[in-house]
C-alpha positions as a Markdown table, in Angstrom:
| # | Residue | x | y | z |
|---|---|---|---|---|
| 1 | Unk | 83.8 | 32.0 | 72.0 |
| 2 | Unk | 81.8 | 29.9 | 74.5 |
| 3 | Unk | 83.1 | 28.9 | 77.9 |
| 4 | Unk | 86.0 | 30.2 | 79.9 |
| 5 | Unk | 89.4 | 30.9 | 78.6 |
| 6 | Unk | 91.5 | 28.0 | 80.0 |
| 7 | Unk | 95.0 | 29.2 | 79.0 |
| 8 | Unk | 96.8 | 31.9 | 77.1 |
| 9 | Unk | 100.4 | 31.7 | 75.9 |
| 10 | Unk | 102.9 | 34.4 | 75.3 |
| 11 | Unk | 105.0 | 32.7 | 72.5 |
| 12 | Unk | 108.5 | 33.8 | 71.9 |
| 13 | Unk | 109.4 | 31.5 | 69.1 |
| 14 | Unk | 110.9 | 33.1 | 66.0 |
| 15 | Unk | 108.1 | 31.8 | 63.8 |
| 16 | Unk | 105.5 | 33.6 | 65.9 |
| 17 | Unk | 107.6 | 36.8 | 66.0 |
| 18 | Unk | 107.9 | 36.9 | 62.3 |
| 19 | Unk | 104.3 | 36.1 | 61.6 |
| 20 | Unk | 103.1 | 38.9 | 64.0 |
| 21 | Unk | 105.8 | 41.4 | 63.3 |
| 22 | Unk | 106.3 | 41.7 | 67.1 |
| 23 | Unk | 108.5 | 40.5 | 69.9 |
| 24 | Unk | 106.0 | 37.8 | 70.8 |
| 25 | Unk | 102.5 | 36.4 | 70.1 |
| 26 | Unk | 99.7 | 35.9 | 72.5 |
| 27 | Unk | 97.7 | 32.8 | 71.7 |
| 28 | Unk | 94.6 | 31.3 | 73.3 |
| 29 | Unk | 94.3 | 27.6 | 72.5 |
| 30 | Unk | 90.7 | 26.5 | 71.9 |
| 31 | Unk | 88.9 | 23.7 | 70.1 |
| 32 | Unk | 86.8 | 24.8 | 67.1 |
| 33 | Unk | 83.5 | 23.7 | 68.6 |
| 34 | Unk | 83.8 | 26.4 | 71.2 |
| 35 | Unk | 84.1 | 29.2 | 68.6 |
| 36 | Unk | 81.0 | 31.2 | 67.8 |
| 37 | Unk | 81.5 | 31.8 | 64.0 |
| 38 | Unk | 80.0 | 35.1 | 63.1 |
| 39 | Unk | 81.6 | 35.9 | 59.8 |
| 40 | Unk | 83.6 | 32.7 | 58.9 |
| 41 | Unk | 83.0 | 33.4 | 55.2 |
| 42 | Unk | 85.2 | 36.6 | 55.5 |
| 43 | Unk | 88.2 | 34.6 | 56.8 |
| 44 | Unk | 91.2 | 34.0 | 54.5 |
| 45 | Unk | 93.5 | 31.2 | 55.5 |
| 46 | Unk | 96.9 | 30.4 | 54.1 |
| 47 | Unk | 99.5 | 27.7 | 54.7 |
| 48 | Unk | 102.4 | 29.5 | 56.2 |
| 49 | Unk | 104.6 | 26.3 | 56.4 |
| 50 | Unk | 103.8 | 22.7 | 55.6 |
| 51 | Unk | 100.7 | 21.7 | 57.7 |
| 52 | Unk | 100.4 | 25.1 | 59.5 |
| 53 | Unk | 97.7 | 27.6 | 58.6 |
| 54 | Unk | 97.1 | 31.2 | 59.6 |
| 55 | Unk | 93.7 | 32.8 | 59.4 |
| 56 | Unk | 93.1 | 36.5 | 58.7 |
| 57 | Unk | 90.0 | 38.7 | 58.3 |
| 58 | Unk | 89.6 | 39.0 | 54.5 |
| 59 | Unk | 88.2 | 42.5 | 54.9 |
| 60 | Unk | 90.6 | 44.3 | 57.3 |
| 61 | Unk | 93.5 | 41.9 | 57.4 |
| 62 | Unk | 93.5 | 41.4 | 61.2 |
| 63 | Unk | 95.2 | 38.1 | 62.2 |
| 64 | Unk | 92.8 | 35.7 | 63.9 |
| 65 | Unk | 94.4 | 32.3 | 64.5 |
| 66 | Unk | 96.8 | 29.6 | 63.6 |
| 67 | Unk | 96.2 | 25.9 | 63.4 |
| 68 | Unk | 97.9 | 22.7 | 62.2 |
| 69 | Unk | 97.0 | 19.6 | 60.2 |
| 70 | Unk | 97.7 | 17.3 | 63.1 |
| 71 | Unk | 94.8 | 18.9 | 65.0 |
| 72 | Unk | 92.7 | 20.6 | 62.3 |
| 73 | Unk | 89.9 | 21.7 | 64.7 |
| 74 | Unk | 92.2 | 23.1 | 67.3 |
| 75 | Unk | 92.9 | 26.9 | 67.0 |
| 76 | Unk | 95.3 | 29.2 | 68.6 |
| 77 | Unk | 93.3 | 32.4 | 68.6 |
| 78 | Unk | 95.1 | 35.8 | 68.8 |
| 79 | Unk | 95.0 | 37.3 | 72.2 |
| 80 | Unk | 94.1 | 40.7 | 70.9 |
| 81 | Unk | 90.6 | 39.4 | 69.9 |
| 82 | Unk | 89.7 | 39.3 | 73.6 |
| 83 | Unk | 88.7 | 42.2 | 75.7 |
| 84 | Unk | 90.4 | 40.7 | 78.8 |
| 85 | Unk | 92.6 | 37.7 | 79.6 |
| 86 | Unk | 93.0 | 36.6 | 83.2 |
| 87 | Unk | 96.7 | 37.0 | 84.1 |
| 88 | Unk | 96.7 | 33.8 | 86.2 |
| 89 | Unk | 96.1 | 31.9 | 83.0 |
| 90 | Unk | 98.9 | 33.4 | 80.9 |
| 91 | Unk | 102.2 | 31.5 | 80.5 |
| 92 | Unk | 105.4 | 32.2 | 78.5 |
| 93 | Unk | 106.3 | 29.5 | 76.0 |
| 94 | Unk | 109.5 | 29.1 | 74.0 |
| 95 | Unk | 111.1 | 31.4 | 76.5 |
| 96 | Unk | 114.6 | 30.4 | 75.4 |
| 97 | Unk | 113.9 | 32.1 | 72.0 |
| 98 | Unk | 112.9 | 35.4 | 73.5 |
| 99 | Unk | 114.5 | 38.6 | 72.4 |
| 100 | Unk | 117.2 | 39.8 | 74.8 |
| 101 | Unk | 115.4 | 43.0 | 75.9 |
| 102 | Unk | 112.0 | 41.3 | 76.7 |
| 103 | Unk | 112.9 | 40.8 | 80.4 |
| 104 | Unk | 113.6 | 44.6 | 80.8 |
| 105 | Unk | 110.2 | 45.6 | 79.4 |
| 106 | Unk | 108.8 | 46.3 | 82.9 |
| 107 | Unk | 111.5 | 48.9 | 83.5 |
| 108 | Unk | 110.8 | 50.9 | 80.4 |
| 109 | Unk | 109.0 | 54.3 | 80.6 |
| 110 | Unk | 105.2 | 54.0 | 80.6 |
| 111 | Unk | 102.6 | 56.5 | 79.2 |
| 112 | Unk | 98.8 | 56.4 | 79.1 |
| 113 | Unk | 98.9 | 57.8 | 75.5 |
| 114 | Unk | 101.6 | 58.9 | 73.1 |
| 115 | Unk | 104.8 | 60.1 | 74.9 |
| 116 | Unk | 104.8 | 63.9 | 75.5 |
| 117 | Unk | 107.6 | 64.5 | 72.9 |
| 118 | Unk | 105.8 | 62.5 | 70.2 |
| 119 | Unk | 105.4 | 64.5 | 66.9 |
| 120 | Unk | 103.2 | 62.2 | 64.8 |
């Protein structure tokens, strides 16, 4: 992607949670002319609901973006595609839809790797 990241959203809506299999989605809104397409021909896109599309890598299945018919050249890139996102540019959206335990996440135990009692 060319240029700076102008914003990033932590989206708590139920549609993002289901699409990502997670408690929230991190999205970076960007216009398509700022994206450096390296392997666009490997992207598979499907219409997840009328007028909304989700793009995935056709080789590994990694989610890449979502976009809508109302702004077809505007993408919400997945936050995991970026090595770093500046925290001052991140905002929560659809906060009212968050899972009840999300606010307590900072109080949960933290480990630099798997927890000591993990037996995977």
